[in-house]
C-alpha positions in Angstrom: 45.9 -9.9 -103.9 43.0 -11.7 -102.5 41.0 -8.9 -103.2 42.0 -8.5 -107.3 41.9 -12.2 -107.8 37.7 -11.7 -105.2 36.9 -8.9 -107.6 37.6 -11.0 -110.7 35.7 -14.4 -109.7 32.4 -12.1 -108.1 29.6 -13.5 -108.6 26.6 -12.8 -106.4 27.6 -16.9 -105.2 31.0 -16.0 -104.8 31.3 -13.4 -102.2 34.3 -14.2 -100.0 35.8 -13.1 -95.9 39.2 -12.4 -96.3 41.3 -11.6 -92.8 43.3 -13.6 -90.6 41.1 -15.9 -89.2 41.9 -15.0 -85.4 39.4 -13.7 -83.2 41.1 -9.6 -82.6 39.2 -7.8 -79.8 38.3 -4.2 -80.0 41.2 -3.9 -77.2 44.1 -5.5 -78.9 43.3 -3.4 -82.1 43.0 0.0 -80.0 46.7 -1.5 -78.1 48.3 -2.1 -81.0 46.8 1.6 -83.0 48.3 3.6 -80.3 51.8 1.6 -80.3 52.2 1.9 -83.8 51.7 5.4 -83.5 53.0 6.3 -80.5 50.9 8.1 -79.4 49.0 8.1 -75.4 44.6 7.7 -75.3 43.1 6.6 -72.4 40.9 3.3 -73.3 37.3 4.5 -72.5 35.2 2.2 -71.4 31.2 1.7 -71.4 28.6 -0.4 -71.3 27.9 -2.3 -74.5 24.8 -0.9 -76.6 21.4 -2.8 -77.2 22.2 -5.4 -80.4 26.4 -4.8 -80.2 27.9 -7.2 -81.1 30.4 -9.3 -78.6 32.3 -10.9 -81.4 33.6 -11.3 -84.5 36.2 -13.8 -86.4 36.3 -13.7 -90.0 36.0 -17.0 -91.7 38.7 -17.4 -94.7 38.3 -21.1 -95.8 35.9 -20.4 -98.9 38.9 -18.1 -99.9 41.5 -20.4 -99.1 39.4 -23.6 -101.0 38.5 -21.4 -104.1 40.8 -18.7 -104.7 44.0 -20.5 -103.1 44.5 -18.2 -101.1 45.9 -18.2 -97.3 46.7 -15.8 -94.9 50.2 -14.8 -95.5 50.4 -11.3 -93.3 49.7 -10.5 -89.6 47.5 -8.1 -88.5 50.2 -6.5 -86.5 51.5 -5.9 -90.0 48.8 -5.3 -91.8 48.2 -2.2 -89.6 51.5 -1.1 -89.7 51.9 -0.8 -93.3 48.4 0.5 -92.9 49.9 3.3 -90.5 52.8 4.0 -93.0 50.9 4.3 -95.7 48.8 6.9 -93.8 51.8 9.0 -92.1 53.4 9.6 -95.5 49.8 10.6 -97.2 
């Protein structure tokens, strides 16, 4: 719902981050997806590439304030719904 509301309000001054506001690592995403898809894939790690972003957290305060929106779907629930959708396609 936040995406639709944000599109309706979009101007060059109204750009919104939509997310949980909780930092999630690539390793956490990997493990969540591996478990949701019930597959075994071995993790492969390599040295960070030059310029690679090491940490990221979405700040969704602007969406909360201007769209009256708060995140109500956890990352895990959102990933599950996404995986289920693509399994059916």
